[in-house]
C-alpha positions, -999 to 999 in steps of 0.1 A, spaced: 0 0 0 14 34 -10 20 60 17 -2 91 13 16 123 2 16 153 24 1 185 9 18 218 9 1 231 41 13 199 60 48 203 47 48 240 56 35 232 91 63 206 95 90 231 84 79 259 107 77 234 136 113 224 128 122 261 128 106 264 162 81 291 150 53 289 175 25 310 160 9 321 128 17 357 137 54 348 140 53 328 107 36 357 90 62 383 103 92 362 94 78 354 60 68 389 53 32 378 46 -1 392 57 -15 373 87 -46 361 69 -26 349 40 -2 329 62 -32 315 81 -49 304 49 -16 287 37 -13 268 70 -50 258 71 -48 245 35 -75 270 25 -53 281 -4 -19 273 -18 9 299 -20 12 318 -52 47 325 -67 51 356 -45 41 337 -14 64 307 -22 93 331 -29 89 348 5 84 316 24 114 298 8 137 328 10 129 339 45 128 304 61 154 287 39 129 261 28 137 240 -3 111 248 -29 111 213 -44 104 198 -9 76 223 -2 59 217 -35 67 181 -42 80 166 -10 114 157 -27 148 166 -15 159 181 18 135 203 38 159 232 41 184 247 17 220 246 28 238 277 17 275 272 11 301 299 12 318 305 -21 354 293 -22 366 329 -28 349 344 2 372 365 24 365 371 60 366 408 66 368 417 103 339 437 117 345 470 135 333 472 171 304 494 160 292 468 135 295 440 161 274 460 185 248 467 159 246 430 150 243 421 187 214 446 192 198 435 159 198 399 170 178 407 201 150 425 182 116 411 172 110 405 134 88 437 134 116 458 151 141 444 126 120 454 96 116 489 111 154 493 116 160 481 81 135 506 67 153 534 86 186 522 73 173 523 37 160 558 41 195 569 53 213 552 24 191 565 -4 209 590 -26 199 626 -20 184 645 -50 207 670 -65 194 705 -55 212 721 -85 196 699 -110 164 710 -127 
């Protein structure tokens, strides 16, 4: 007798359990999905579209083949390129990383948005 295949929602539940994500809210925040969308994916009410799959697999490191088909490893293992060079971090950068690691996903997104604003090029006042 053939074993029944898991559906996408069941595989997704298994992956977030392995990632120790404890709530739909946390899953939604980490995946950058609206709460109701995340909830409908987990409940099996609807399957993720391309945008949803991209966010889920990118933010959680889930193997797309495994999520869709149940084949391969659950998570993607990223390998460092052979030519990677370790650049030492300044004390300021180390402190920033330590603080960032202690933030909630929502706080991290807010900090990243502020950083993006600061790094955007300023319009040239002389142009025009």
